[in-house]
N, C-alpha and C positions, 0 to 999 in steps of 0.2 A: 456648814463649814465649808464642803466641797464648793457647794455652787458660789460662795462668798470669794473664797479661794479664787477658782476661776473670774470672779468679774473683777479681782484685782489683779490678774495675767493676764487678764483683755485690755485692762485699761493702760499696761505696763508695754503691752503691745508683743506679749510672749504668748503666738499664739497657738503654740502644740501644746506649752505647758497650760492654758485654759483650756485646751480640748479637756486633756486629760482629766482636769477639775471636774466638769460636767458629767465626764462619762461616769466620772466616782459619784458623783450627785443620784445622776439617771439610776446606777447600781442600788442605791439606797433605798431602803425601807420608805416608800413613798408615804410618810406619815402629814408631810407636807405639799399638798395636793399641785398649788399654786406653786411653790417652787421647782418641784417635779416637772409640772410642765414647762416653766422658763427655762429649766436647765435644758430640756431638749429642744428647745427654738435657740437658744445660745451656742448648745453643740453643732447645732449645722450652723451657723455663723461664723463660728472657729473653725469648722472646717473649712469652709469654705475660704477662709482669710487664709488659710496652710495649703490651698489649691488643692484639696481634698474632694473635687467636684462630685466625684461618685459617690462617697461617703457621705456628702453633704446633700445632693439631692433623695438619697435615701432615707434618710433623716426627717426632713421636710416632707417627705411624703407622709413616711408614718404620724408625722406631728398630726397635718392637713387631714389624714383617717381619722385619726383619734380624736381631734379637735377643731371639728368642723366647721362649728361655730364660736372659736375661741376669739379673744378680743383683740389678739394680734393675728388673725388667720390673715389678711393680708399682707402680714410683714413675712409670714411662711411662705405663701405665695412670690411672693419678691423674691424672697432668698432660692427658691424653688426654679422660679426663672432664670435668674443668674448661675447658677448651678447647671444647667442644661446649656443657656448660651455658651458657656465656656467651655461645654464639650462638643460644641456646633449641633447640639440638636434645636436648630432654630424654631421649627413647628410649634415642638410641645412648649419652648418656652415662651411664644408668641400666646400661646395659651395660658399657661400661667399668669405673665403678666395682666395679660386680658382681665384674670381676676381680680389684679387690684386694683385699674381702672373702672371696672364695671359700676363701682359704686357710687361713681361722680363725684367723691370728697377730694377736693382742690388742694391736698395736701401734699408734702415733698414724696411719700413714696408713691403717691397715682403719677405725678411729674415722671419721676426717675422711672417707672414701670412705661409710662407712653414714651420717655424718651430709649429706653430698652428695644422695644416695639420696632422703634424706625434703625435702631442697629441692628436689629436681626435681619429685618427685610434687606438693609443694606448689603451686609456680610455676602446675601444670595445675589447680591448685585439686580435687586427688585428695587431700582432707584423711582420711579413714581410712587408706591407704599410705603416706601422709606421718606419720601418728601412729606406725604399723609402723614405719618407716623409724627414728623419734628413738628409740623402744621400745630397738630393737635396741643402741641406741649405747649406753642405760643397762645394759643387759643385758652386751652381750658384750665392752665395752670398760670399763677402771678409767680413763682418764686424765679428772680432774675438770673441765680446760675443756672438751674434749666431751662430755659428761654435764652437765655446769651450760648448753651453749648447746641438747643436746638437749633437755633440760627448758622451758628459754625456748622455741623453739623447738615445743613441744609447745602450750606455752601459748598461744600466739599461731596457732595451726595451729586448737585450737578454740574461739577467738576469730572467727577467720574463719568456721570453720563454724556457729558460734550466729549470725553474723550472715546469714550463707546461711538457716539453718534459719527464721531471723526472716522474713527475705522470702517465705519461703514458706508463712507463716503458721504455723509448727509451734512455738509460743511455748513451751510446755511441753520440748521437744528444746532449743531454743536455749537458756532459762536454766540447763537440768543441763552445756550443752557451756558456757555463761561459767562456771557454777560449779569446773568442771573444770580450767579456765581458771587461774583466780583460785589454787586448789590447786596447781597446778605452780607456778606463779611464787610462791608461800607455799614451797614445797618447795626452789627454788632458794635462796633466799634465810637458809632454815634449815640446810641441809646445804654448800650452798658459797657463806659472807659475803663472802669476797676476792676471789670472780671480776667479770669484767667484764658476763657474766652477771646478777650478783646487782644491779648497781647500776641494771639495767635494767630486771628484776621487780621492783624496789620502785619503781620508777615507774608501774608497772601495776598495782600493787596499790590495790584501791578501799577 
């Protein structure tokens, strides 16, 4: 009952209330093993949705340690990476995301994890590895929302790289990076015109 109440609260986006219900489900006698496992996974998710990142990280770590072969283990690693990334723990976040992508499954979880790997590198001004991360989204995954976002972020990364190169006096290299950024924005607009990424890309085209 507590688990189902949590699910209902989650659908209503009442995240704190959902979190409380999942905690009740976990505290109850685990007569239904599957529901008990799902409650822990949902608890980590709802903690993340309330930006309780440290608590979410702890919950996911416990889940992964207890159920290393669970059907939803990739979702747990994805949630763990997201909690770590939001605490600026970029190196462990990348490791967690790689646990999602290493299976090679071209699903949405894999696409998002690969995208976040690029974001973690970008947050550290590691432009080359950020671009590599986003390129892998476009090559390995066919989800247009994530591919369009990856192309947009490639443009953003190249823009930032251009600014950094200009500051160092490398004008030609900076101009080349800026030109490539514009090409990526144009690619988003032409290939994925109905996406949110295309709306942002149009605003960045000069």
